[in-house]
C-alpha positions in Angstrom: 77.7 12.9 59.3 77.1 16.6 58.4 79.5 16.2 55.4 77.6 13.2 54.0 74.2 15.0 54.5 75.5 18.1 52.9 76.9 16.1 49.9 73.5 14.4 49.5 71.6 17.7 49.5 74.1 19.2 47.0 73.7 16.2 44.8 69.9 16.4 44.9 70.0 20.1 44.1 72.4 19.6 41.1 70.2 16.7 39.9 67.0 18.8 40.1 68.5 21.8 38.5 70.1 19.7 35.7 66.7 18.0 35.0 64.9 21.4 34.8 67.5 22.8 32.5 67.4 19.7 30.2 63.6 19.7 30.0 63.6 23.5 29.3 66.2 23.2 26.6 64.3 20.3 25.0 61.1 22.3 25.1 62.6 25.2 23.1 64.9 23.2 20.8 63.9 22.9 17.2 65.0 19.3 17.5 63.3 18.7 20.9 61.4 15.5 21.5 58.0 15.0 23.0 58.5 12.5 25.8 54.7 11.8 25.8 54.4 11.2 22.1 52.8 7.9 21.2 55.1 5.9 18.9 53.7 4.4 15.7 54.2 0.7 15.2 54.6 0.2 11.5 55.9 -3.0 9.8 59.1 -2.9 7.8 59.2 -5.4 4.9 61.5 -6.3 2.1 59.9 -5.1 -1.2 57.7 -7.9 -2.6 57.5 -9.6 0.8 54.0 -8.2 1.4 51.2 -7.1 -1.0 51.5 -3.4 -2.1 48.2 -2.6 -0.3 49.7 -3.6 3.1 50.7 -0.4 4.9 54.4 -0.8 5.5 57.8 0.7 5.0 59.5 -1.2 2.2 63.2 -1.9 2.0 64.4 -1.8 -1.6 67.6 -2.9 -3.4 70.0 -0.8 -5.4 68.3 -1.7 -8.6 64.9 -0.8 -7.3 66.3 2.4 -5.8 68.0 3.4 -9.0 64.8 2.7 -11.1 62.8 4.8 -8.6 65.2 7.7 -8.7 65.7 7.5 -12.5 61.9 7.6 -12.8 61.7 11.0 -11.1 60.9 9.7 -7.6 61.5 11.9 -4.5 64.7 10.9 -2.7 65.7 12.0 0.8 69.2 11.8 2.2 69.0 11.1 6.0 72.8 11.8 6.6 74.5 14.8 8.0 75.1 18.1 6.1 78.8 17.4 5.9 78.2 13.9 4.4 75.7 15.3 2.0 78.0 18.1 0.9 80.9 15.6 0.3 78.7 13.6 -2.0 75.1 12.5 -2.5 72.7 10.8 -4.9 71.9 13.3 -7.6 68.6 15.0 -6.9 68.4 13.9 -3.3 67.0 16.3 -0.7 68.8 16.6 2.7 66.8 15.7 5.8 69.4 14.9 8.5 67.6 12.5 10.8 69.3 13.9 14.0 68.7 17.5 13.0 65.2 17.1 11.5 63.9 20.3 13.0 66.2 22.3 10.9 65.1 20.8 7.6 61.7 19.3 8.1 59.5 22.3 7.1 61.5 22.8 3.8 61.3 19.1 2.9 57.7 18.6 3.8 56.8 21.6 1.5 58.0 19.3 -1.3 55.9 16.4 -0.3 52.2 15.4 -0.2 51.0 12.4 1.9 50.3 10.4 -1.3 53.9 10.7 -2.6 56.1 7.7 -2.7 59.4 8.7 -1.1 62.8 6.8 -1.0 65.1 7.4 1.9 68.8 6.4 2.3 71.6 7.0 4.6 75.3 5.8 4.7 75.3 2.0 4.3 73.6 -1.3 5.4 74.8 -0.6 9.0 73.1 2.8 9.1 69.6 2.9 10.6 68.9 6.6 10.1 66.9 6.1 6.9 64.6 3.6 8.6 64.2 5.8 11.7 63.4 8.8 9.5 60.9 6.7 7.6 59.2 5.9 10.8 59.0 9.6 11.7 57.5 10.5 8.3 55.1 7.6 8.6 53.9 9.0 11.9 53.3 12.3 10.1 51.0 10.7 7.6 53.4 9.8 4.8 52.7 6.1 4.2 54.4 5.4 0.8 58.0 5.1 2.0 60.9 3.1 0.6 64.1 2.6 2.4 67.3 1.9 0.4 69.5 0.1 2.9 72.6 0.0 0.8 72.9 3.7 1.2 75.3 6.1 -0.3 78.3 3.8 0.1 76.7 1.1 -2.1 75.6 3.7 -4.6 79.0 5.2 -4.9 81.0 1.9 -5.0 78.7 0.8 -7.8 80.1 3.6 -9.9 76.9 5.5 -10.1 76.9 9.3 -10.6 77.1 11.5 -7.4 76.6 15.2 -6.8 78.7 17.3 -4.4 77.9 20.4 -2.5 74.7 21.7 -1.1 
């Protein structure tokens, strides 16, 4: 009986200490999350599915993305630094969704809330670009385009890529 009670007390102590350490790390981490943050519910639509004046994140095709980029639009790569360095859409700015805290200040300095911004990640299966768009939307950037085909479709279409940081 004493052994079971001792094990339960030790388990509770380890759980409490682990929780305190985790919350402390999160509070001081550049990528920490605010567990009390209110999430923003924003519709995501295919381009042309809703009138332009409707506030929504718009998914765009390769052709639309290419025209946007070729027209001098701001493009954000939501992938990791290693993926970005191995190859990215020319002119794209790195903003790794999972390490946003390291890049956010530098990228936001390039943007104004009225800017139209296109975001991509790896491929159709990757949700990082849409997740990043939701984060930027919550920060007041409401003219967001998400290119779902991502770098994989861009590259396999034979379009130019840049390498390096």
